[in-house]
C-alpha positions as a LaTeX table, in Angstrom:
\begin{tabular}{lrrr}
\hline
Residue & $x$ (\AA) & $y$ (\AA) & $z$ (\AA) \\
\hline
Met1 & $-50.56$ & 11.48 & 56.24 \\
Thr2 & $-52.28$ & 14.92 & 56.78 \\
Asn3 & $-50.32$ & 18.11 & 56.03 \\
Val4 & $-50.32$ & 18.91 & 59.74 \\
Asn5 & $-48.64$ & 15.59 & 60.30 \\
Arg6 & $-46.21$ & 16.08 & 57.84 \\
Ile7 & $-45.00$ & 19.61 & 59.00 \\
Ser8 & $-44.92$ & 18.00 & 62.52 \\
Asp9 & $-42.75$ & 15.16 & 61.25 \\
Leu10 & $-40.16$ & 17.74 & 59.42 \\
Gln11 & $-40.02$ & 19.91 & 62.52 \\
Leu12 & $-39.05$ & 16.87 & 64.56 \\
Arg13 & $-36.68$ & 15.53 & 61.99 \\
Ser14 & $-35.01$ & 19.00 & 61.63 \\
Thr15 & $-34.66$ & 19.74 & 65.46 \\
Tyr16 & $-30.99$ & 20.06 & 66.43 \\
Leu17 & $-30.08$ & 17.60 & 69.20 \\
Glu18 & $-26.87$ & 18.67 & 71.02 \\
Ile19 & $-24.89$ & 15.46 & 70.88 \\
Asp20 & $-21.27$ & 16.78 & 69.88 \\
His21 & $-20.32$ & 16.52 & 73.49 \\
Ile22 & $-21.63$ & 13.00 & 73.81 \\
Val23 & $-19.57$ & 11.87 & 70.69 \\
Gly24 & $-16.72$ & 13.51 & 72.43 \\
Glu25 & $-17.33$ & 11.71 & 75.51 \\
Leu26 & $-17.95$ & 8.42 & 73.63 \\
Arg27 & $-14.49$ & 8.85 & 71.82 \\
Ala28 & $-12.57$ & 9.44 & 74.93 \\
Leu29 & $-14.19$ & 6.19 & 76.47 \\
Arg30 & $-13.20$ & 4.01 & 73.42 \\
Leu31 & $-9.73$ & 5.39 & 73.14 \\
Ala32 & $-9.22$ & 4.70 & 76.80 \\
Ser33 & $-10.65$ & 1.18 & 76.25 \\
Leu34 & $-8.38$ & 0.39 & 73.50 \\
Glu35 & $-5.33$ & 2.01 & 75.46 \\
Asn36 & $-6.21$ & $-0.63$ & 78.44 \\
Arg37 & $-6.24$ & $-3.24$ & 76.25 \\
Gln38 & $-3.22$ & $-2.11$ & 74.23 \\
Lys39 & $-4.68$ & $-1.77$ & 71.06 \\
His40 & $-4.52$ & 1.79 & 70.84 \\
Arg41 & $-2.74$ & 1.68 & 67.44 \\
Arg42 & $-5.82$ & 0.18 & 65.64 \\
Pro43 & $-9.27$ & $-0.93$ & 66.70 \\
Pro44 & $-9.75$ & $-4.68$ & 66.64 \\
Lys45 & $-11.40$ & $-6.17$ & 63.69 \\
Leu46 & $-13.72$ & $-9.05$ & 64.74 \\
Pro47 & $-15.79$ & $-11.29$ & 62.67 \\
Ser48 & $-19.33$ & $-9.93$ & 62.16 \\
Arg49 & $-22.44$ & $-11.44$ & 63.64 \\
Lys50 & $-24.53$ & $-10.19$ & 60.84 \\
Ile51 & $-22.31$ & $-12.17$ & 58.33 \\
Leu52 & $-22.23$ & $-15.21$ & 60.23 \\
Val53 & $-25.85$ & $-15.45$ & 60.43 \\
Gly54 & $-26.01$ & $-15.94$ & 56.74 \\
Val55 & $-23.13$ & $-18.20$ & 56.94 \\
Ala56 & $-24.86$ & $-20.50$ & 59.49 \\
Glu57 & $-28.16$ & $-20.21$ & 57.26 \\
Gly58 & $-25.88$ & $-21.12$ & 54.04 \\
Leu59 & $-24.40$ & $-23.90$ & 55.44 \\
Ser60 & $-27.61$ & $-25.53$ & 56.67 \\
Ala61 & $-29.20$ & $-25.08$ & 53.21 \\
Ala62 & $-26.10$ & $-26.84$ & 51.63 \\
Met63 & $-26.60$ & $-29.75$ & 54.17 \\
Phe64 & $-30.32$ & $-29.91$ & 53.57 \\
Pro65 & $-31.24$ & $-28.53$ & 50.13 \\
Asn66 & $-34.56$ & $-29.94$ & 49.54 \\
Arg67 & $-35.99$ & $-28.56$ & 52.83 \\
Leu68 & $-33.73$ & $-25.62$ & 53.89 \\
Gly69 & $-32.84$ & $-24.25$ & 50.43 \\
Pro70 & $-35.28$ & $-22.45$ & 48.00 \\
Ala71 & $-38.74$ & $-23.38$ & 47.54 \\
Asp72 & $-38.38$ & $-23.44$ & 43.64 \\
Leu73 & $-35.39$ & $-25.83$ & 43.58 \\
Ala74 & $-35.97$ & $-28.61$ & 40.90 \\
Asp75 & $-34.43$ & $-31.94$ & 41.30 \\
Glu76 & $-31.80$ & $-31.62$ & 38.53 \\
Gly77 & $-30.40$ & $-28.50$ & 40.13 \\
Val78 & $-29.89$ & $-29.60$ & 43.59 \\
Asp79 & $-26.12$ & $-30.09$ & 43.15 \\
His80 & $-25.65$ & $-26.99$ & 41.39 \\
Tyr81 & $-27.63$ & $-25.03$ & 44.15 \\
Val82 & $-25.52$ & $-26.83$ & 46.88 \\
Gly83 & $-22.16$ & $-26.12$ & 45.06 \\
His84 & $-22.88$ & $-22.78$ & 44.29 \\
Thr85 & $-24.01$ & $-22.40$ & 48.08 \\
Leu86 & $-21.00$ & $-23.67$ & 49.61 \\
Asn87 & $-18.60$ & $-21.85$ & 47.24 \\
Thr88 & $-20.04$ & $-18.43$ & 48.26 \\
Thr89 & $-20.93$ & $-19.52$ & 51.91 \\
Leu90 & $-17.10$ & $-20.90$ & 52.65 \\
Arg91 & $-15.36$ & $-18.07$ & 50.89 \\
Thr92 & $-17.48$ & $-15.85$ & 53.29 \\
Leu93 & $-16.49$ & $-17.77$ & 56.20 \\
Leu94 & $-12.79$ & $-17.68$ & 55.01 \\
Val95 & $-12.69$ & $-13.89$ & 55.54 \\
Gln96 & $-14.43$ & $-14.15$ & 58.79 \\
Ile97 & $-11.75$ & $-16.83$ & 60.08 \\
Gln98 & $-8.94$ & $-14.45$ & 58.94 \\
His99 & $-10.53$ & $-11.53$ & 60.88 \\
Glu100 & $-10.45$ & $-13.74$ & 64.16 \\
Leu101 & $-6.84$ & $-15.07$ & 63.55 \\
His102 & $-5.86$ & $-11.37$ & 62.73 \\
Phe103 & $-7.40$ & $-10.06$ & 65.95 \\
Ile104 & $-5.84$ & $-12.89$ & 68.12 \\
Ser105 & $-2.32$ & $-11.97$ & 66.50 \\
Gly106 & $-2.36$ & $-8.40$ & 67.58 \\
Leu107 & $-0.36$ & $-7.58$ & 64.65 \\
Glu108 & $-0.90$ & $-4.35$ & 62.64 \\
Asn109 & $-1.42$ & $-6.00$ & 59.44 \\
Pro110 & $-2.56$ & $-9.79$ & 58.52 \\
Ser111 & 0.25 & $-12.01$ & 58.20 \\
Asp112 & 0.85 & $-14.47$ & 55.39 \\
Glu113 & 0.67 & $-17.18$ & 58.12 \\
Asp114 & $-2.76$ & $-16.13$ & 59.03 \\
Arg115 & $-3.92$ & $-15.97$ & 55.49 \\
Glu116 & $-2.89$ & $-19.53$ & 54.99 \\
Arg117 & $-4.03$ & $-20.89$ & 58.14 \\
Ala118 & $-7.56$ & $-19.24$ & 57.60 \\
Ile119 & $-7.42$ & $-21.27$ & 54.18 \\
Asp120 & $-6.52$ & $-24.39$ & 55.97 \\
Ile121 & $-9.09$ & $-24.02$ & 58.62 \\
Thr122 & $-11.97$ & $-23.56$ & 56.07 \\
Gln123 & $-10.83$ & $-26.37$ & 53.89 \\
Ala124 & $-10.71$ & $-28.62$ & 56.92 \\
Phe125 & $-13.93$ & $-27.52$ & 58.31 \\
Ala126 & $-15.39$ & $-28.15$ & 54.57 \\
Arg127 & $-14.20$ & $-31.74$ & 54.49 \\
Arg128 & $-16.33$ & $-32.18$ & 57.76 \\
Leu129 & $-19.69$ & $-31.17$ & 56.35 \\
Pro130 & $-20.83$ & $-34.61$ & 55.22 \\
Ala131 & $-20.04$ & $-35.74$ & 58.86 \\
Ile132 & $-21.89$ & $-33.05$ & 60.42 \\
Arg133 & $-24.83$ & $-33.94$ & 57.98 \\
Ser134 & $-24.76$ & $-37.64$ & 59.02 \\
Leu135 & $-24.85$ & $-36.45$ & 62.83 \\
Leu136 & $-27.62$ & $-34.31$ & 62.09 \\
Glu137 & $-29.56$ & $-36.93$ & 60.30 \\
Ser138 & $-29.13$ & $-38.92$ & 63.55 \\
Asp139 & $-30.55$ & $-36.26$ & 65.76 \\
Ile140 & $-33.23$ & $-35.71$ & 63.58 \\
Val141 & $-34.27$ & $-39.24$ & 63.55 \\
Ala142 & $-33.80$ & $-39.31$ & 67.48 \\
Ala143 & $-36.36$ & $-36.39$ & 67.58 \\
Tyr144 & $-38.70$ & $-37.95$ & 65.32 \\
Glu145 & $-38.79$ & $-41.32$ & 67.30 \\
Gly146 & $-38.78$ & $-39.73$ & 70.54 \\
Asp147 & $-41.70$ & $-37.21$ & 70.29 \\
Pro148 & $-45.01$ & $-38.70$ & 69.53 \\
Ala149 & $-46.18$ & $-35.33$ & 68.34 \\
Ala150 & $-43.93$ & $-35.56$ & 65.18 \\
Arg151 & $-45.49$ & $-36.28$ & 62.13 \\
Ser152 & $-42.44$ & $-36.59$ & 60.08 \\
Val153 & $-38.73$ & $-36.21$ & 60.04 \\
Asp154 & $-39.21$ & $-33.08$ & 57.71 \\
Glu155 & $-41.45$ & $-31.43$ & 60.28 \\
Val156 & $-38.68$ & $-31.95$ & 62.88 \\
Leu157 & $-36.06$ & $-30.51$ & 60.73 \\
Val158 & $-37.94$ & $-27.40$ & 59.55 \\
Cys159 & $-39.89$ & $-26.58$ & 62.77 \\
Tyr160 & $-38.11$ & $-27.87$ & 66.05 \\
Pro161 & $-35.95$ & $-25.37$ & 67.98 \\
Gly162 & $-33.97$ & $-28.04$ & 69.43 \\
Ile163 & $-32.94$ & $-29.19$ & 65.90 \\
Leu164 & $-31.78$ & $-25.77$ & 64.88 \\
Ala165 & $-29.64$ & $-25.19$ & 68.11 \\
Ile166 & $-28.01$ & $-28.78$ & 67.38 \\
Thr167 & $-27.42$ & $-27.61$ & 63.69 \\
Tyr168 & $-25.71$ & $-24.60$ & 64.78 \\
Tyr169 & $-23.89$ & $-26.12$ & 67.80 \\
Arg170 & $-22.44$ & $-29.04$ & 65.24 \\
Leu171 & $-21.12$ & $-26.47$ & 62.79 \\
Ala172 & $-19.81$ & $-24.38$ & 65.70 \\
His173 & $-18.13$ & $-27.58$ & 67.53 \\
Glu174 & $-15.92$ & $-28.23$ & 64.55 \\
Leu175 & $-15.15$ & $-24.42$ & 63.93 \\
His176 & $-14.15$ & $-24.53$ & 68.08 \\
Arg177 & $-12.01$ & $-27.60$ & 67.35 \\
Leu178 & $-10.04$ & $-26.23$ & 64.51 \\
Gly179 & $-9.02$ & $-23.05$ & 66.28 \\
Val180 & $-11.36$ & $-20.42$ & 65.85 \\
Pro181 & $-13.31$ & $-20.40$ & 69.18 \\
Leu182 & $-14.61$ & $-16.65$ & 68.68 \\
Ile183 & $-16.57$ & $-17.64$ & 65.54 \\
Ala184 & $-17.65$ & $-20.94$ & 66.93 \\
Arg185 & $-19.41$ & $-19.03$ & 70.06 \\
Met186 & $-20.85$ & $-16.36$ & 67.74 \\
Ile187 & $-22.67$ & $-19.13$ & 66.07 \\
Ser188 & $-23.79$ & $-20.68$ & 69.08 \\
Glu189 & $-24.99$ & $-17.33$ & 70.44 \\
Ile190 & $-27.14$ & $-17.08$ & 67.36 \\
Ala191 & $-28.67$ & $-20.11$ & 68.06 \\
His192 & $-29.05$ & $-19.10$ & 71.43 \\
Ser193 & $-31.01$ & $-15.94$ & 70.64 \\
Leu194 & $-32.97$ & $-17.52$ & 68.18 \\
Thr195 & $-34.07$ & $-20.87$ & 70.17 \\
Gly196 & $-33.27$ & $-20.16$ & 73.94 \\
Val197 & $-30.75$ & $-23.11$ & 73.78 \\
Glu198 & $-27.44$ & $-22.45$ & 74.96 \\
Ile199 & $-25.01$ & $-25.01$ & 74.05 \\
His200 & $-21.27$ & $-24.12$ & 74.33 \\
Pro201 & $-19.26$ & $-25.04$ & 71.21 \\
Gly202 & $-16.48$ & $-26.52$ & 73.18 \\
Ala203 & $-19.06$ & $-29.52$ & 74.63 \\
Gln204 & $-18.82$ & $-33.05$ & 73.18 \\
Ile205 & $-22.22$ & $-34.74$ & 72.10 \\
Gly206 & $-22.59$ & $-37.80$ & 70.53 \\
Gly207 & $-25.32$ & $-38.57$ & 67.85 \\
Ser208 & $-28.67$ & $-39.36$ & 68.00 \\
Phe209 & $-29.42$ & $-36.18$ & 70.37 \\
Phe210 & $-32.43$ & $-34.80$ & 71.39 \\
Ile211 & $-33.79$ & $-31.69$ & 72.80 \\
Asp212 & $-37.47$ & $-31.63$ & 73.23 \\
His213 & $-39.05$ & $-28.28$ & 73.54 \\
Gly214 & $-35.70$ & $-26.67$ & 73.93 \\
Thr215 & $-36.18$ & $-23.16$ & 75.84 \\
Gly216 & $-34.13$ & $-22.78$ & 78.68 \\
Val217 & $-31.65$ & $-25.53$ & 78.10 \\
Val218 & $-27.85$ & $-24.87$ & 78.95 \\
Ile219 & $-24.95$ & $-26.89$ & 78.17 \\
Gly220 & $-21.67$ & $-25.74$ & 79.48 \\
Glu221 & $-18.06$ & $-25.77$ & 77.73 \\
Thr222 & $-16.50$ & $-29.08$ & 78.97 \\
Ala223 & $-19.91$ & $-31.15$ & 79.28 \\
Ile224 & $-19.44$ & $-34.59$ & 77.44 \\
Ile225 & $-22.78$ & $-36.27$ & 76.18 \\
Gly226 & $-22.62$ & $-39.58$ & 74.93 \\
Arg227 & $-25.21$ & $-41.12$ & 72.10 \\
Asn228 & $-28.98$ & $-41.32$ & 72.22 \\
Val229 & $-29.36$ & $-38.69$ & 75.05 \\
Arg230 & $-32.74$ & $-36.98$ & 75.36 \\
Leu231 & $-32.98$ & $-33.42$ & 77.16 \\
Tyr232 & $-36.19$ & $-31.41$ & 77.83 \\
Gln233 & $-36.76$ & $-27.69$ & 78.14 \\
Ala234 & $-34.68$ & $-25.65$ & 81.10 \\
Val235 & $-32.04$ & $-28.65$ & 81.88 \\
Thr236 & $-28.93$ & $-27.24$ & 83.03 \\
Leu237 & $-25.68$ & $-29.20$ & 82.67 \\
Gly238 & $-23.51$ & $-26.63$ & 84.59 \\
Ala239 & $-20.59$ & $-25.93$ & 86.79 \\
Lys240 & $-20.88$ & $-26.34$ & 90.68 \\
Arg241 & $-18.01$ & $-24.02$ & 91.44 \\
Phe242 & $-15.45$ & $-22.12$ & 90.07 \\
Gln243 & $-11.78$ & $-22.47$ & 90.68 \\
Ile244 & $-9.60$ & $-19.47$ & 91.17 \\
Asp245 & $-5.88$ & $-19.18$ & 90.88 \\
Glu246 & $-3.35$ & $-17.58$ & 93.61 \\
Tyr247 & $-4.22$ & $-13.86$ & 92.05 \\
Gly248 & $-7.90$ & $-14.56$ & 92.54 \\
Ala249 & $-8.84$ & $-15.02$ & 88.73 \\
Leu250 & $-10.93$ & $-17.71$ & 87.59 \\
Val251 & $-8.77$ & $-20.97$ & 85.85 \\
Lys252 & $-10.21$ & $-21.52$ & 82.79 \\
Gly253 & $-10.40$ & $-24.63$ & 80.44 \\
Ile254 & $-10.62$ & $-27.25$ & 83.20 \\
Pro255 & $-13.21$ & $-29.86$ & 83.39 \\
Arg256 & $-16.13$ & $-28.77$ & 85.35 \\
His257 & $-19.53$ & $-29.71$ & 83.70 \\
Pro258 & $-21.21$ & $-33.01$ & 83.76 \\
Ile259 & $-20.68$ & $-36.30$ & 81.86 \\
Val260 & $-23.91$ & $-37.98$ & 80.54 \\
Glu261 & $-23.29$ & $-41.30$ & 79.42 \\
Asp262 & $-25.40$ & $-43.09$ & 76.35 \\
Asp263 & $-29.32$ & $-43.63$ & 76.65 \\
Val264 & $-29.82$ & $-41.15$ & 79.52 \\
Val265 & $-33.22$ & $-39.02$ & 79.66 \\
Ile266 & $-33.25$ & $-35.83$ & 81.63 \\
Tyr267 & $-36.61$ & $-34.15$ & 82.10 \\
Ala268 & $-37.67$ & $-30.38$ & 82.19 \\
Gly269 & $-36.05$ & $-28.26$ & 84.92 \\
Ala270 & $-33.20$ & $-30.54$ & 85.96 \\
Thr271 & $-30.07$ & $-29.09$ & 87.00 \\
Ile272 & $-26.86$ & $-31.24$ & 87.10 \\
Leu273 & $-23.69$ & $-29.38$ & 88.47 \\
Gly274 & $-20.12$ & $-30.38$ & 88.47 \\
Arg275 & $-17.94$ & $-32.95$ & 86.95 \\
Ile276 & $-19.97$ & $-35.82$ & 87.79 \\
Thr277 & $-21.43$ & $-38.80$ & 85.73 \\
Ile278 & $-24.68$ & $-39.76$ & 85.09 \\
Gly279 & $-24.27$ & $-43.50$ & 84.32 \\
His280 & $-25.38$ & $-45.09$ & 81.16 \\
Gly281 & $-29.35$ & $-45.61$ & 80.66 \\
Ser282 & $-30.21$ & $-43.61$ & 83.59 \\
Thr283 & $-33.28$ & $-41.44$ & 83.83 \\
Ile284 & $-33.28$ & $-37.99$ & 85.83 \\
Gly285 & $-36.70$ & $-36.56$ & 86.98 \\
Gly286 & $-38.01$ & $-33.04$ & 86.59 \\
Asn287 & $-36.80$ & $-30.20$ & 88.98 \\
Val288 & $-33.97$ & $-32.64$ & 90.45 \\
Trp289 & $-31.13$ & $-30.76$ & 91.90 \\
Leu290 & $-27.97$ & $-33.22$ & 91.37 \\
Thr291 & $-24.24$ & $-32.64$ & 92.47 \\
Arg292 & $-23.12$ & $-36.27$ & 92.84 \\
Ser293 & $-22.38$ & $-39.20$ & 90.47 \\
Val294 & $-25.15$ & $-41.89$ & 89.56 \\
Pro295 & $-24.51$ & $-45.39$ & 88.57 \\
Ala296 & $-25.81$ & $-46.77$ & 85.28 \\
Gly297 & $-29.66$ & $-47.53$ & 85.34 \\
Ser298 & $-30.31$ & $-44.81$ & 87.96 \\
His299 & $-33.68$ & $-43.40$ & 88.56 \\
Ile300 & $-33.58$ & $-40.30$ & 90.43 \\
Thr301 & $-36.64$ & $-38.07$ & 91.26 \\
Gln302 & $-37.31$ & $-35.16$ & 93.89 \\
Ala303 & $-38.95$ & $-37.62$ & 96.28 \\
Gln304 & $-35.76$ & $-39.76$ & 96.17 \\
Met305 & $-33.33$ & $-36.62$ & 96.73 \\
Arg306 & $-35.30$ & $-35.55$ & 99.64 \\
His307 & $-35.33$ & $-38.92$ & 101.30 \\
Glu308 & $-31.58$ & $-39.38$ & 100.66 \\
Ile309 & $-31.16$ & $-35.78$ & 102.21 \\
Phe310 & $-33.18$ & $-36.35$ & 105.15 \\
Glu311 & $-31.43$ & $-39.88$ & 105.84 \\
Ser312 & $-28.26$ & $-38.15$ & 106.05 \\
Gly313 & $-29.53$ & $-35.35$ & 108.16 \\
Ala314 & $-28.16$ & $-32.75$ & 106.07 \\
Gly315 & $-29.81$ & $-29.13$ & 106.85 \\
Ile316 & $-31.84$ & $-30.95$ & 109.73 \\
\hline
\end{tabular}
């Protein structure tokens, strides 16, 4: 850097920017927001997204240490590494769970009950890790067997965005089931930002699940997916409409997403909406828009959908 550039840089960094009034305005807006949410006594302490990134990575490495752990990990040191990683990661997760429970409680300080519940949730989650690992093994094998471009299961594990998204979903789903939905959603959204795949942690997904390519896939909160299901990019399993109550507010938590039974294939760009059922062994073609249930063994394509619409006279 030349002297002229250094002087220019110093001048820019030393320039006074009139921000005091902006700080004041932001403070007023912040306090008004807290007042509206009846949290004016203390700002809410939320789990940290940055910390949860490390938690998700640590749990993944503990489940698959030889592929997602350190490159120089020796065979005789695997158990030590897994134990150390789990101990560190679960303790970090425990603190984040306590933050969520404290936030939900609305109390000024964390309660003994919340501390005990955070420990119980963390321990219950830890006990589920072997089962999560087994499910993920079935997902990895399904991806390898379902993609002719896959050279090995190791390649699938370390390269495929769909597997990363499913891994984070399976971790998040257990946390959602155990009563920490905010942390679960944050982990799912971390995967979403990394892969373009959005899976709500409340969705129920069986084993041997494969998302090929991945980008643009959306799976809603109340979706139910059976075993050995394959989705391609830009598939949506969404809600057709949103029910509202007598006050005009959205009714939350009701079943509103599709049920996809075992052995179903859904090709790229298909949009399946509402609480409908895609029967066992069906194939849904690319770019199909589907809002009705189809029986087992169905083969739905765009041409078939147009033919059915014209036959019934809809829109003509």
